C-alpha positions, -999 to +999 in steps of 0.1 A: +491-250-514+509-217-528+510-189-494+497-158-501+521-131-498+515-106-466+523-073-485+539-051-463+543-024-482+512-022-492+501-024-456+528+000-447+510+025-470+476+021-456+490+028-419+511+057-430+483+071-451+460+066-414+487+089-399+489+118-421+451+118-412+456+121-378+489+146-375+464+168-403+439+170-373+463+173-346+468+200-350+507+198-339+537+187-358+553+156-347+585+156-341+610+126-353+645+126-346+670+098-352+703+094-341+732+074-361+764+070-347+789+057-377+787+050-420+767+020-417+752+011-447+724-003-441+717+020-412+716+048-435+695+036-459+670+026-431+676+061-416+669+077-450+641+056-453+625+067-421+634+104-425+610+102-459+585+083-443+582+111-414+579+139-440+553+119-461+534+117-430+531+149-425+560+149-392+592+170-385+624+149-396+658+155-380+687+131-377+718+135-358+744+125-377+779+117-354+810+103-363+816+067-359+844+082-328+822+095-308+826+086-273+797+080-245+797+115-231+787+129-265+765+108-276+746+112-243+748+149-245+731+147-279+706+127-264+697+149-238+695+179-260+667+161-279+650+146-246+649+183-241+635+195-273+597+202-270+599+200-310+608+166-308+581+140-293+595+111-304+636+097-306+658+071-311+696+061-316+699+038-345+714+001-340+737-009-336+763+010-326+801+013-326+822-013-298+826+013-280+797+023-272+769+008-241+740+005-255+722+004-225+734+028-211+725+050-245+687+033-242+687+040-205+695+079-212+662+083-233+629+098-223+607+066-218+579+094-231+598+102-265+614+059-270+592+060-301+613+023-305+600+009-271+635-002-257+638+017-223+630-008-194+597+014-186+583+010-217+599-022-222+574-029-185+546-017-198+538-039-227+544-072-206+515-055-189+494-049-215+499-006-204+482+006-239+506+039-226+535+019-233+554+024-267+552-012-285+583-018-304+580-017-338+593-044-356+566-068-331+543-038-332+539-040-368+537-081-375+506-080-350+487-051-371+501-075-402+481-100-391+451-082-377+449-063-413+453-096-431+423-117-412+446-142-393+434-152-365+455-154-333+432-163-307+439-199-296+461-203-324+501-219-314+524-193-324+567-201-317+589-177-321+619-182-330+643-160-314+646-141-280+661-108-288+647-081-265+637-061-301+618-088-314+613-122-298+609-113-263+587-083-267+558-107-296+553-124-274+542-108-249+519-093-278+504-127-287+497-135-256+478-112-247+440-103-245+426-087-273+433-080-312+462-099-322+464-116-291+449-146-274+479-173-283+495-198-268+529-188-275+562-211-277+600-192-276+631-207-294+662-198-290+699-215-293+694-238-265+662-252-275+664-291-285+643-302-320+637-267-327+625-285-360+601-302-340+589-276-326+582-251-351+559-277-372+537-273-345+533-239-351+496-225-364+521-188-369+554-192-369+577-158-366+614-163-379+642-135-364+668-155-356+699-138-376+703-165-404+699-167-440+676-194-449+673-213-419+641-223-414+629-247-442+605-265-449+610-299-434+601-273-402+568-257-411+534-269-412+513-277-442+490-244-436+511-224-413+512-186-414+551-179-416+562-147-403+601-140-418+618-107-397+655-116-413+671-093-442+705-110-445+729-104-476+737-135-493+767-132-528+749-130-559+771-125-587+739-124-612+731-094-596+741-062-603+757-057-566+770-086-557+742-095-534+705-104-525+685-101-495+670-130-483+650-135-450+657-162-426+631-184-438+639-205-469+612-185-489+610-199-518+606-236-501+584-226-476+557-210-498+539-233-512+534-250-480+522-221-459+488-203-460+506-171-454+535-159-455+556-129-458+585-118-485+618-106-482+624-073-486+588-065-488+572-081-457+580-071-425+603-042-429+577-012-442+550-026-411+588-013-392+584+020-401+550+028-405+548+019-367+575+040-357+553+072-368+520+053-351+545+055-321+554+090-326+518+104-334+508+086-295+545+102-284+526+138-299+495+130-283+505+120-249+522+151-248+491+174-254+478+165-220+505+177-201 
């Protein structure tokens, strides 16, 4: 068996095209603002990608760049300005933040109606309850759409999630367990305290790995025919490349791909879907604003 590569680039482009068509019909220009604190290279690349995707979809994009020395009050003031700006329908603060800033306080300051990252406690609660007015975090939402659009059946499947972060693991479990398309799975969530991780992952029909360790899931941990979704993106040294490094996932792709029925590559898998679903959430926010 050789796993089908789940092409997040193509699927993301398809979704962004659908968003662009809906923006034209909306009658207003949805606005997305991103607050970037500091000069983390990976964050800067990701923010630029978000900005380009917004503009291609006919949305207004705004990036607020703050120095790494910005204090808590300064960051909260920037969030307050965006909360009050009627041209901004969705906003997010790029994570991770510098260590001296309190991420939880920052997230709670964002207006839940503009929290298109889906990290505010109100939106987390709505996602858990299955309330469609809540914003689903973009990465789990993108994974769910990838499964649906690739014809992968989740109903009755055993989905194992490796990682319990509030960004991926926990909301992913909430989406997969709910009634509806891309749901109705039996879900097991693994974490650093799980015993005999390999035995659990080998039971998975759908394996979602978001643990932040390069190539930590090996062939011995995956059963033949499983669908493998690799959320990780890690830099590893590679002297053979011009940059001196290459990007790998949390799954040992070369070893696992021959076993899997479908697998996401890194890069080109989950990442483009995350950006696409951020635009979907921004469109949802703009539509909700029209009702008031």
